[in-house]
VOSELUM-236313 format. One record per residue (C-alpha): residue number from 1; x, y, z. Coordinates in steps of 0.05 Angstrom, whole numbers, padded with zeros to 5 digits, always signed. Each point is the difference from the previous one (the first is absolute). Last residue first. Example, Ala and Ser with C-alpha at 12.3 -4.5 7.8 and 13.67 -1.06 7.14 Angstrom:
BEGIN
[2, [+00273, -00021, +00143]] [1, [-00027, -00069, +00013]] 
% end
This chain:
BEGIN
[146, [+00379, +00052, -00256]] [145, [-00068, +00030, +00015]] [144, [+00002, -00028, +00070]] [143, [-00045, -00055, +00025]] [142, [-00037, -00022, +00063]] [141, [-00006, +00063, +00042]] [140, [-00051, -00011, +00055]] [139, [-00062, +00043, +00008]] [138, [-00047, +00006, +00060]] [137, [-00066, +00037, -00013]] [136, [-00022, -00026, -00068]] [135, [-00027, -00063, +00034]] [134, [+00037, -00058, -00033]] [133, [+00060, +00043, -00017]] [132, [+00059, -00004, -00048]] [131, [+00051, +00054, -00019]] [130, [+00035, +00006, -00067]] [129, [+00063, +00041, -00009]] [128, [+00040, +00062, +00016]] [127, [-00041, +00051, -00039]] [126, [-00065, -00031, +00022]] [125, [-00050, -00052, -00025]] [124, [-00049, -00020, +00054]] [123, [-00025, -00071, -00008]] [122, [-00063, -00030, +00029]] [121, [-00023, -00071, +00013]] [120, [-00069, -00007, +00032]] [119, [-00027, -00069, +00017]] [118, [-00033, +00030, +00062]] [117, [+00024, -00059, +00041]] [116, [+00072, +00017, -00015]] [115, [+00037, +00015, -00064]] [114, [+00060, -00034, +00031]] [113, [-00029, -00070, -00004]] [112, [-00019, -00007, -00074]] [111, [+00057, +00048, -00018]] [110, [+00062, -00042, -00010]] [109, [-00028, -00065, -00031]] [108, [-00053, +00039, -00037]] [107, [+00046, +00052, -00030]] [106, [-00031, +00069, -00009]] [105, [+00035, +00062, -00024]] [104, [+00057, -00043, -00026]] [103, [+00052, +00050, -00023]] [102, [+00027, +00032, -00063]] [101, [+00037, +00066, +00010]] [100, [+00019, +00057, -00045]] [99, [+00032, +00066, +00018]] [98, [+00017, +00053, -00052]] [97, [-00061, +00043, +00018]] [96, [-00049, -00049, +00031]] [95, [-00014, -00068, -00030]] [94, [-00034, -00057, +00036]] [93, [-00009, -00071, -00027]] [92, [-00051, -00041, +00038]] [91, [-00005, -00075, +00012]] [90, [-00059, -00037, +00028]] [89, [+00020, -00070, +00022]] [88, [-00056, -00047, +00018]] [87, [+00021, -00071, +00016]] [86, [-00023, -00014, +00071]] [85, [-00005, -00073, -00024]] [84, [-00059, -00030, +00035]] [83, [-00035, +00064, +00023]] [82, [-00003, +00027, -00071]] [81, [+00013, +00075, +00000]] [80, [-00039, +00059, -00024]] [79, [+00029, +00070, -00001]] [78, [-00051, +00057, -00002]] [77, [+00024, +00064, -00032]] [76, [+00027, +00069, +00017]] [75, [+00038, +00057, -00031]] [74, [+00009, +00063, +00041]] [73, [+00005, +00075, -00007]] [72, [+00032, +00042, +00056]] [71, [+00051, +00034, -00046]] [70, [-00018, -00014, -00072]] [69, [-00006, -00071, -00025]] [68, [+00010, -00019, -00073]] [67, [-00038, -00064, -00009]] [66, [+00009, -00070, -00025]] [65, [-00038, -00063, -00017]] [64, [-00019, -00061, +00040]] [63, [+00029, -00047, -00053]] [62, [-00012, -00074, +00005]] [61, [-00030, -00055, +00043]] [60, [+00063, -00010, +00042]] [59, [+00000, +00076, +00010]] [58, [+00036, +00058, -00033]] [57, [+00012, +00071, +00021]] [56, [+00023, +00065, -00033]] [55, [+00016, +00062, +00042]] [54, [+00024, +00069, -00022]] [53, [+00014, +00048, +00056]] [52, [-00015, +00069, -00026]] [51, [+00050, +00056, -00013]] [50, [-00029, +00070, -00001]] [49, [-00039, -00008, +00065]] [48, [+00059, -00035, +00033]] [47, [-00002, +00039, +00064]] [46, [+00011, -00057, +00048]] [45, [-00002, -00072, -00024]] [44, [-00056, -00034, +00038]] [43, [-00030, -00034, -00060]] [42, [-00044, -00054, +00030]] [41, [-00002, -00073, -00021]] [40, [-00061, -00039, +00025]] [39, [-00014, -00074, +00005]] [38, [-00066, -00026, +00028]] [37, [+00005, -00074, +00013]] [36, [-00047, -00056, -00022]] [35, [+00002, -00072, +00024]] [34, [-00012, -00062, -00040]] [33, [-00035, -00067, +00007]] [32, [-00056, +00013, -00049]] [31, [-00072, -00018, +00016]] [30, [-00022, +00070, +00015]] [29, [+00025, +00025, -00067]] [28, [-00037, -00055, -00038]] [27, [-00069, +00026, +00022]] [26, [-00052, -00026, -00050]] [25, [+00038, -00060, -00027]] [24, [+00030, -00021, +00067]] [23, [-00068, +00007, +00034]] [22, [-00034, -00043, -00053]] [21, [+00051, -00056, +00006]] [20, [-00002, +00000, +00076]] [19, [-00076, +00000, +00001]] [18, [-00003, -00055, -00052]] [17, [+00045, -00044, +00043]] [16, [-00041, +00014, +00063]] [15, [-00065, -00017, -00036]] [14, [+00030, -00064, -00030]] [13, [+00026, -00024, +00067]] [12, [-00067, +00014, +00034]] [11, [-00035, -00039, -00055]] [10, [+00048, -00058, +00008]] [9, [-00012, -00002, +00075]] [8, [-00076, +00002, -00010]] [7, [+00006, -00057, -00051]] [6, [+00042, -00041, +00047]] [5, [-00049, +00010, +00057]] [4, [-00059, -00018, -00045]] [3, [+00034, -00065, -00021]] [2, [+00014, -00024, +00070]] [1, [-00073, -00011, +00017]] 
% end
């Protein structure tokens, strides 16, 4: 009588294992241990219609590309971080007129908490520097151009 119980237990183990393997092959994104954040850089330089803000960003996976942003335009992407290491640094180089600044638009160890429950990390680029917000209502100056 013990043999059927062992066989049933082994069958259950095989079915569960196959289900896990199949699920990870069909939907790998749901099995990952990462978190996604929406990152947005907004050109809030006043009256710069003839002089765009040039932005070029890179990620741990490679180049995100660049854009020339007119007043009010934005550049956005999804930052993905590994929960174990929080290693996800997204760096942008900004150029406006004679000013140039390279900064970390998203740094996992710094931003994973401050981007809030909405997972929204926004930057407003202004004449006097770079302002951060997790809700695009309240802004805090984080960096100057210099």
